[in-house]
SEMISE-196345 format. One record per atom (N, C-alpha, C, O): residue number from 1; residue in one letter; atom name; z, y, x. Coordinates in pm, whole numbers, plus 50000, padded with zeros to 5 digits. Each point is the difference from the previous one (the first is absolute). Layout:
BEGIN
resi; resn; name; Z; Y; X
NUM; A; CA; Z; Y; X
...
//
This chain:
BEGIN
resi; resn; name; Z; Y; X
1; M; N; 67185; 52535; 92848
1; M; CA; 50090; 50059; 50116
1; M; C; 49939; 50046; 50076
1; M; O; 49879; 49984; 50014
2; K; N; 50190; 50082; 50049
2; K; CA; 49931; 50117; 50097
2; K; C; 50007; 49950; 50184
2; K; O; 50098; 49960; 50063
3; R; N; 49779; 50057; 49977
3; R; CA; 49995; 49965; 50124
3; R; C; 50099; 50053; 50120
3; R; O; 50045; 50111; 50026
4; P; N; 49964; 49810; 50013
4; P; CA; 50127; 50101; 50197
4; P; C; 49909; 50051; 50033
4; P; O; 49884; 49963; 49978
5; T; N; 50166; 50176; 50106
5; T; CA; 49910; 50052; 50103
5; T; C; 50007; 49856; 50147
5; T; O; 50070; 49903; 50027
6; A; N; 49802; 50173; 50032
6; A; CA; 50024; 49873; 50115
6; A; C; 50121; 50006; 50087
6; A; O; 50035; 49893; 50051
7; L; N; 50044; 50226; 49978
7; L; CA; 50110; 49999; 50049
7; L; C; 50115; 49912; 49945
7; L; O; 50079; 49933; 50065
8; K; N; 49912; 50083; 49800
8; K; CA; 50091; 49916; 49963
8; K; C; 49954; 49900; 49958
8; K; O; 50055; 49977; 49893
9; A; N; 49875; 49949; 50130
9; A; CA; 49963; 49845; 49995
9; A; C; 50014; 49923; 50140
9; A; O; 50019; 49878; 50002
10; I; N; 49966; 50226; 50159
10; I; CA; 50010; 50006; 50083
10; I; C; 50169; 49965; 50029
10; I; O; 50044; 49920; 50082
11; R; N; 50040; 50177; 49812
11; R; CA; 50131; 50019; 50069
11; R; C; 50036; 49825; 49897
11; R; O; 50057; 49911; 50063
12; A; N; 49913; 50069; 49821
12; A; CA; 50026; 49911; 49963
12; A; C; 49964; 49849; 50055
12; A; O; 50075; 49906; 49975
13; K; N; 49814; 50081; 50096
13; K; CA; 49973; 49874; 50063
13; K; C; 50119; 50025; 50143
13; K; O; 50059; 49905; 50052
14; C; N; 49954; 50212; 49985
14; C; CA; 50091; 49976; 50172
14; C; C; 50140; 49938; 49940
14; C; O; 50065; 49914; 50060
15; I; N; 49973; 50144; 49806
15; I; CA; 50170; 49967; 49894
15; I; C; 49995; 49811; 50029
15; I; O; 50090; 49921; 50029
16; N; N; 49770; 50058; 49949
16; N; CA; 49959; 49894; 49938
16; N; C; 50046; 49891; 50122
16; N; O; 50087; 49915; 49985
17; C; N; 49815; 50113; 50173
17; C; CA; 50026; 49962; 50144
17; C; C; 50126; 49997; 50007
17; C; O; 50059; 49901; 50042
18; S; N; 49985; 50179; 49929
18; S; CA; 50125; 50021; 50079
18; S; C; 50156; 49949; 49906
18; S; O; 50111; 50052; 50004
19; G; N; 49849; 49852; 49933
19; G; CA; 50100; 49905; 49916
19; G; C; 50035; 50096; 49840
19; G; O; 50046; 49943; 49902
20; F; N; 49929; 50166; 50101
20; F; CA; 50042; 50092; 49888
20; F; C; 50087; 50066; 50016
20; F; O; 50082; 50040; 49918
21; Q; N; 49909; 49985; 50213
21; Q; CA; 50119; 50079; 50080
21; Q; C; 49959; 50145; 50033
21; Q; O; 49915; 50000; 50089
22; P; N; 50106; 50077; 49886
22; P; CA; 49955; 50149; 49999
22; P; C; 50048; 50034; 50105
22; P; O; 49921; 50078; 50053
23; K; N; 50190; 49902; 50023
23; K; CA; 50059; 50059; 50127
23; K; C; 49917; 49912; 50077
23; K; O; 49969; 50080; 50088
24; E; N; 49948; 49772; 49955
24; E; CA; 49982; 49982; 50035
24; E; C; 49824; 50047; 50026
24; E; O; 49949; 49957; 50103
25; V; N; 49986; 50108; 49828
25; V; CA; 49866; 50071; 49962
25; V; C; 50010; 50083; 50123
25; V; O; 49904; 49997; 50077
26; K; N; 50232; 50100; 49962
26; K; CA; 50004; 50127; 50090
26; K; C; 49994; 49926; 50101
26; K; O; 49907; 50028; 50076
27; E; N; 50155; 49892; 49953
27; E; CA; 50037; 49938; 50102
27; E; C; 49917; 49904; 50061
27; E; O; 50039; 49927; 50091
28; C; N; 49807; 50072; 49843
28; C; CA; 49930; 49913; 50066
28; C; C; 49937; 49979; 50136
28; C; O; 49943; 50093; 50056
29; P; N; 50066; 49782; 49998
29; P; CA; 49974; 49999; 50135
29; P; C; 49844; 49969; 50046
29; P; O; 49965; 49987; 50117
30; V; N; 49938; 50005; 49751
30; V; CA; 49865; 49930; 50025
30; V; C; 49914; 50105; 49955
30; V; O; 49934; 50023; 49899
31; K; N; 50098; 50058; 50256
31; K; CA; 49896; 50163; 50016
31; K; C; 49863; 49922; 50001
31; K; O; 49921; 50053; 49923
32; S; N; 50038; 49860; 50128
32; S; CA; 49889; 49955; 49981
32; S; C; 49867; 49983; 49857
32; S; O; 49878; 49988; 50004
33; C; N; 50225; 50018; 49878
33; C; CA; 49969; 49981; 49860
33; C; C; 49948; 50135; 49967
33; C; O; 50057; 50109; 49993
34; A; N; 49807; 49851; 49989
34; A; CA; 49934; 50119; 49971
34; A; C; 50051; 50108; 49851
34; A; O; 49934; 50095; 49958
35; L; N; 50196; 49855; 49986
35; L; CA; 50045; 50093; 49921
35; L; C; 50145; 50049; 50033
35; L; O; 50072; 50059; 49919
36; W; N; 49962; 49908; 50215
36; W; CA; 50120; 50043; 50046
36; W; C; 49991; 50136; 49987
36; W; O; 50108; 50053; 49975
37; P; N; 49785; 50029; 50037
37; P; CA; 50024; 50127; 49988
37; P; C; 50026; 50036; 49855
37; P; O; 50112; 50049; 49985
38; F; N; 49834; 49943; 49930
38; F; CA; 50057; 50012; 49860
38; F; C; 50098; 49936; 49936
38; F; O; 50019; 50019; 49880
39; R; N; 50073; 49879; 50209
39; R; CA; 50086; 49939; 49932
39; R; C; 50108; 50060; 49898
39; R; O; 50038; 49941; 49898
40; M; N; 50004; 50181; 50143
40; M; CA; 50060; 50114; 49945
40; M; C; 49973; 50069; 49899
40; M; O; 50061; 50104; 49974
41; G; N; 49825; 49841; 49938
41; G; CA; 49983; 50117; 49906
41; G; C; 49916; 50122; 50021
41; G; O; 49971; 50080; 49911
42; R; N; 49995; 49926; 50203
42; R; CA; 49893; 50160; 50014
42; R; C; 49880; 49918; 50116
42; R; O; 49987; 49884; 50038
43; G; N; 49933; 50259; 49993
43; G; CA; 49928; 49977; 50054
43; G; C; 49978; 50051; 50104
43; G; O; 50095; 50075; 50022
44; Y; N; 49800; 49931; 50097
44; Y; CA; 50053; 50094; 50113
44; Y; C; 49992; 50154; 50015
44; Y; O; 50029; 50063; 50102
45; D; N; 49928; 49986; 49783
45; D; CA; 50003; 50137; 50001
45; D; C; 50120; 50035; 49942
45; D; O; 50045; 50113; 50017
46; E; N; 50009; 49810; 49920
46; E; CA; 50138; 50053; 49875
46; E; C; 50154; 49987; 50053
46; E; O; 50055; 49904; 50053
47; P; N; 50001; 50241; 49913
47; P; CA; 50125; 50019; 50093
47; P; C; 50098; 49869; 49961
47; P; O; 49976; 49906; 49924
48; L; N; 50142; 50125; 50157
48; L; CA; 50085; 49890; 49933
48; L; C; 50110; 50077; 49938
48; L; O; 50024; 50118; 50025
49; K; N; 50034; 49811; 49898
49; K; CA; 50060; 50019; 49866
49; K; C; 50166; 50048; 50074
49; K; O; 50055; 49909; 50060
50; P; N; 50009; 50206; 49936
50; P; CA; 50145; 49997; 50097
50; P; C; 50079; 49894; 49995
50; P; O; 50017; 49936; 49896
51; G; N; 50025; 50042; 50187
51; G; CA; 50121; 49935; 50031
51; G; C; 49937; 49851; 50063
51; G; O; 50077; 49909; 50028
52; V; N; 49777; 50079; 49991
52; V; CA; 49928; 49843; 50074
52; V; C; 50001; 50038; 50133
52; V; O; 49976; 50115; 50035
53; S; N; 50042; 49818; 50022
53; S; CA; 49977; 50022; 50122
53; S; C; 49858; 49937; 50073
53; S; O; 49965; 49887; 49966
54; G; N; 49947; 50198; 50144
54; G; CA; 49857; 49946; 50049
54; G; C; 49897; 50018; 49915
54; G; O; 49997; 50062; 49893
55; T; N; 49927; 49884; 50158
55; T; CA; 49887; 50097; 49922
55; T; C; 49860; 49868; 50009
55; T; O; 49954; 49976; 50112
56; A; N; 49994; 49955; 49779
56; A; CA; 49872; 49922; 50047
56; A; C; 49965; 50057; 50086
56; A; O; 50047; 49939; 50096
57; E; N; 49890; 50157; 49948
57; E; CA; 49923; 50094; 50133
57; E; C; 50056; 49892; 50137
57; E; O; 49944; 49923; 50079
58; D; N; 50250; 50141; 49886
58; D; CA; 50028; 49961; 50141
58; D; C; 49998; 49839; 50054
58; D; O; 50043; 49948; 50103
59; N; N; 49888; 49999; 49782
59; N; CA; 50056; 49849; 50016
59; N; C; 49867; 49915; 49984
59; N; O; 49997; 49879; 50021
60; T; N; 49914; 50183; 49947
60; T; CA; 49868; 49924; 49979
60; T; C; 49925; 49946; 50109
60; T; O; 50018; 50068; 50102
61; T; N; 49892; 49821; 49918
61; T; CA; 49968; 49955; 50090
61; T; C; 49845; 50046; 49995
61; T; O; 49962; 50065; 49902
62; Q; N; 49957; 49904; 50191
62; Q; CA; 49848; 50076; 49987
62; Q; C; 49913; 49916; 49849
62; Q; O; 50014; 49901; 49929
63; V; N; 49909; 50199; 50085
63; V; CA; 49995; 49978; 49817
63; V; C; 49821; 50011; 50055
63; V; O; 49963; 50097; 50065
64; S; N; 49968; 49822; 49909
64; S; CA; 49819; 50015; 50034
64; S; C; 49972; 50110; 49897
64; S; O; 50058; 50023; 49894
65; D; N; 49804; 50059; 50184
65; D; CA; 49943; 50071; 49921
65; D; C; 49976; 49930; 49842
65; D; O; 50018; 50036; 49884
66; L; N; 49927; 49832; 50192
66; L; CA; 49974; 49910; 49817
66; L; C; 50078; 49965; 49916
66; L; O; 49964; 49966; 49887
67; E; N; 50209; 50038; 50169
67; E; CA; 50149; 49951; 49937
67; E; C; 49952; 50108; 49916
67; E; O; 49979; 49978; 49880
68; K; N; 49991; 50197; 50196
68; K; CA; 50073; 50095; 49904
68; K; C; 49938; 50009; 49889
68; K; O; 50045; 50014; 49886
69; E; N; 49806; 49972; 50167
69; E; CA; 49865; 50031; 49871
69; E; C; 50040; 49863; 49879
69; E; O; 49977; 50028; 49883
70; L; N; 50062; 49877; 50136
70; L; CA; 50084; 49929; 49896
70; L; C; 50084; 50044; 49899
70; L; O; 49975; 50017; 49881
71; I; N; 50144; 50003; 50192
71; I; CA; 50115; 50007; 49959
71; I; C; 49956; 50168; 49898
71; I; O; 50041; 50013; 49884
72; E; N; 49876; 50096; 50185
72; E; CA; 49975; 50144; 49901
72; E; C; 49934; 49956; 49870
72; E; O; 50037; 50035; 49888
73; T; N; 49856; 49879; 50140
73; T; CA; 49898; 49911; 49858
73; T; C; 50061; 49974; 49915
73; T; O; 49950; 49943; 49903
//
């Protein structure tokens, strides 16, 4: 079985956390969650797909340099 990418694994965790309701992932109010900026299956630098409003960068909380380093590895 092929391992999912990190972003796909994060997306799956967010769907699980939201009670398996993908719409709730998009509207997630828990901005203090370390996974929140990645909940839609894209990272900081990836552009939005057409038809999706907002960006991860618009709504990201302050991420420390250590957290960024951990995310990039």
